[in-house]
SETORGU-561887 format. One record per residue: residue in three letters; y, z, x of N, C-alpha, C, O in turn. Coordinates in steps of 0.05 Angstrom, whole numbers, plus 5000, padded with zeros to 4 digits. Layout:
ALAYZXYZXYZXYZX/...
END
This chain:
MET497650005016499950015000502550005019502450105041/HIS504549865009507149865023509150015004509149984980/ARG510750155018513050305004515650205015516050225040/ILE517250114999519950035006521850254997521750344974/ARG523650345014525450555007528250495018528750455042/THR530150494999533050465008534550664992533650784972/GLN537150705001538850874986541750804991542450705012/ALA543450874972546350834974547651044957546551154938/VAL550151084965551851264948553951094937555350934950/ILE554251124910556150964895558151154883557451364872/ALA560851084886562951254877563451234848565451134838/ALA561451334833561551324803559451544793557851634809/SER559651604768557751784757554951674753554651424751/PRO552851834753550151724746550151564721548751364719/GLU551651664700551751524674552951234677552051054664/ALA554951214694556150944698554250764713554050534706/VAL552850864733550850704747548550634729547550404729/TRP547750824713545550774694546250544675544650374669/ALA548750534664549650354645549350074657548749884642/VAL549850034682549649774695546549704698545749484690/LEU544949894709542249844711540849794686539049624685/ALA541549914664540049884639541149644623540049584602/ASP543049514631544249274617542849024629544048874644/PHE540248984621538748764631540048494626539948314644/ALA541248454604542548194597544548114618545047874621/ARG545748304632547848224652546848194682548348134700/TYR544248234685543148214712543847944725544347944749/PRO543847714711544447464725547247464736547947304753/GLN549047644726551747654735552147794761554147764775/TRP550147974770550548124793548148164811548348194835/ASN545748154799543348244813542148024831541147824819/PRO542048044857541047824874538047824877536947644890/LEU536748014865533648024867532447984840530647814838/ASN533248134820532148114794534047934778536048034766/LEU533547674778535447474769535747464738537947394728/GLU533647524724533847544694532047774685530047844697/ALA532947884664531348094651532248094621534648084615/HIS530348114602530948104575529648334558527148354557/GLY531348484545530148704529531948964530534148964542/ALA531049164518532449424517531049624537528649624541/ALA532849784549531849994566530750224551532150424547/VAL528250194543526850404528524050454540522650254544/LEU523350694545520850744557518650604543518450624519/GLY516950464557514550314547515250024540513449864534/ALA517849954540518649674533517449484553517249544577/ARG516849254543515849024558518248834563519248724544/ILE519048794588521448654594520648404611519848414634/PRO520948164598520647904614522847904636525147944631/MET521947844659523647864682523147624702520847534704/VAL525347524715525047324735526247444760528547534760/PHE524647444782525847554807525147364830523347204829/ARG526847394852526347244876523747314889522947544890/ASN522347114898519747154911520347194941520647004956/LEU520447454949521147524977518947444996519447425020/ALA516647394987514347325004513947025009512346945026/SER515546864995515246584997517046475018519346555022/ALA515846285033517346145053519345935042521045825055/LYS519045885016520645675003523245804992523045974974/PRO525545735003528145854993528445804963527845594953/GLY529346024951529746004922527446044903527646034879/ALA524946094915522646124899522846364881523746574890/THR521946344857522146574839519346624827517446464828/ILE519046854814516746944800517647034772519647174769/SER516246944751516747044725514447234717512147174721/GLN515147464707513047664701514247854678516647924678/THR512547934659513348144641512548414652510148464657/VAL514548584656514048844667514149054645515148994624/THR513249284651513349514630514949734642514649814665/LEU516849834626518550054635516850314635515950414614/VAL516550424659514750664662516350914667515251134667/ASP518950884671520751114673523351014663524250804671/CYS524651164644527051064632528451314622528251384598/GLU530051454639531451694632534451644638535251644661/PRO536051604618538851544621540251734640540051974638/GLY541651604660543151774680541351884702542352014720/LYS538751834700536951954720535051754734534851754758/ALA533651594718531551434729530851184713530951184688/LEU530250964728529450724715527150604733527650554757/ALA524850544722522850434736521150244719520750294695/TRP520150024731518349834717516149784735516349794759/ALA513849724722511349644736510349374725510549314701/GLY509249224744508048974737505448934754505049064774/HIS503748774743501248714758499948464751500248364728/VAL498548354770496648134765493948264774493648344797/PRO492048284756489548424762488348354789487848124795/LEU487748564804486648554832488648444853488748544875/LEU490148244845491948114864494448274872495148284895/PHE495648394852498248514858498848734837498248704813/ARG500148954847501049174830503649274844503649334868/GLY505749284828508349374839509649574819509449544795/ARG511049774831512649944814515349964828515650074850/HIS517449834814520149824825521750044811521650084787/HIS523250204827524550444817527350494828528050414850/PHE528950614810531450714817531551004808530851064785/THR532451184826532951464818535751524824536751464846/LEU537151654806539951714808540452024811539352174795/GLU541952104830542552364835545552404838546752264854/ALA546752584824549552644825549952784853548652974860/VAL552052674868552852794892555952794894557152594886/GLY557253004904560053014907561652774898562452604915/GLY562152754874563952544864562652264861564052074856/GLY560052254863558751984861555852014856554952234847/THR554351814860551551814854549851694878550451474888/ARG547851854886546051744906543951594891542851704873/VAL543451334899541651154886539251134906539551024927/LEU537051224898534551184914533050964901532150984878/HIS532750734915531750484904529350384922529550384947/GLY527250314909525050234924522850104907523050064883/GLU520650064920518249954905515750034921515750044946/ASP513650074906511050124916509449864909509449784886/LEU508149744930506649494928503849534935503249654956/ALA501949434920499149454927497649204916498749034902/GLY495149174924493548944915493148754939494248784960/VAL491348564933490648364954492948224965493048194990/ILE494948134949497347994958498948174976499648094998/ALA499448424967501148614982499748675009501148715029/MET497148665010495748735037496448515057496348565081/THR497248275048497748055068500448095081501047965101/PHE502248275069504948305080504648495105503348705104/SER506048415126506148585150508548785148510348735132/LYS508448995163510749175164513149035174515349105166/THR512848845191515148705201516348515179518748485177/GLN514548395162515448235141516948415119518948335108/ILE515948645114517348835095520048895106521948895091/ALA520148965131522749045143524648805145527148845142/ARG523648565149525448345153526148215127528448125123/ASP524348205107524948035082525548215058527348145042/PHE524048435055524348595032526648815033528348825015/VAL526748965055528649175056531549065054533149175038/PRO532248855068534948755065535548655036537848665027/ALA533648545023534048464993534548694977536148684959/TYR533248924982533649164965536249284972537549384954/GLU537149274997539749375005541949204992544049304984/ALA541448934990543348754977543748834948545948824937/VAL541548914935541648994907543549254906545249274889/ASN543149424925544649674924547849614927549449724912/LEU548449434945551249354949552349214923554549264915/ALA550649054911551448904889551749094865553649064848/LEU550049294863550149494841552849644844554149694825/ALA553549724869555949874872558449694864560349784851/ALA558349444873560649274865560749224835562949194824/ARG558549204822558449164793559549414779561149394760/VAL558549644787559549894776562549924778563850024760/ALA563649854802566449864807567949654789570049714778/ALA566749414786568049204769568249274741570149184727/VAL566249414730566349484701567649734696567749834673/GLY568849854718570450104715568850364715569650554702/GLY566650364731564950604731566050804748564951014751/
END
């Protein structure tokens, strides 16, 4: 299993950060990794999503998958899980913590399955971690833009 872990501090309340994360319809406007998502942020919801394929050598490659919201606590946590039996299992998560005038965002994913086993630690560090950090920066910019 691979674990991707990133974090950022955003100068806004956890509720303001949550409002951007939970607004799936607006992902195409700001999210460089999860390009589309459709549905409501409700625990157990099945959310059709399109995301960049970070493992592909082909620039612009995407994957479409319906994920299930497995953690959905306003102002605190958002996580979804997706899988392709035996081949891939992933749990993408955001945890929000209030810190001195802002929010610490812990953002990552746990990857398992046959496909994930083909990823090297170098590939994770080179291709995945910077993409997750880009989401963190884009999230901060989006929260600031909407007045968070």
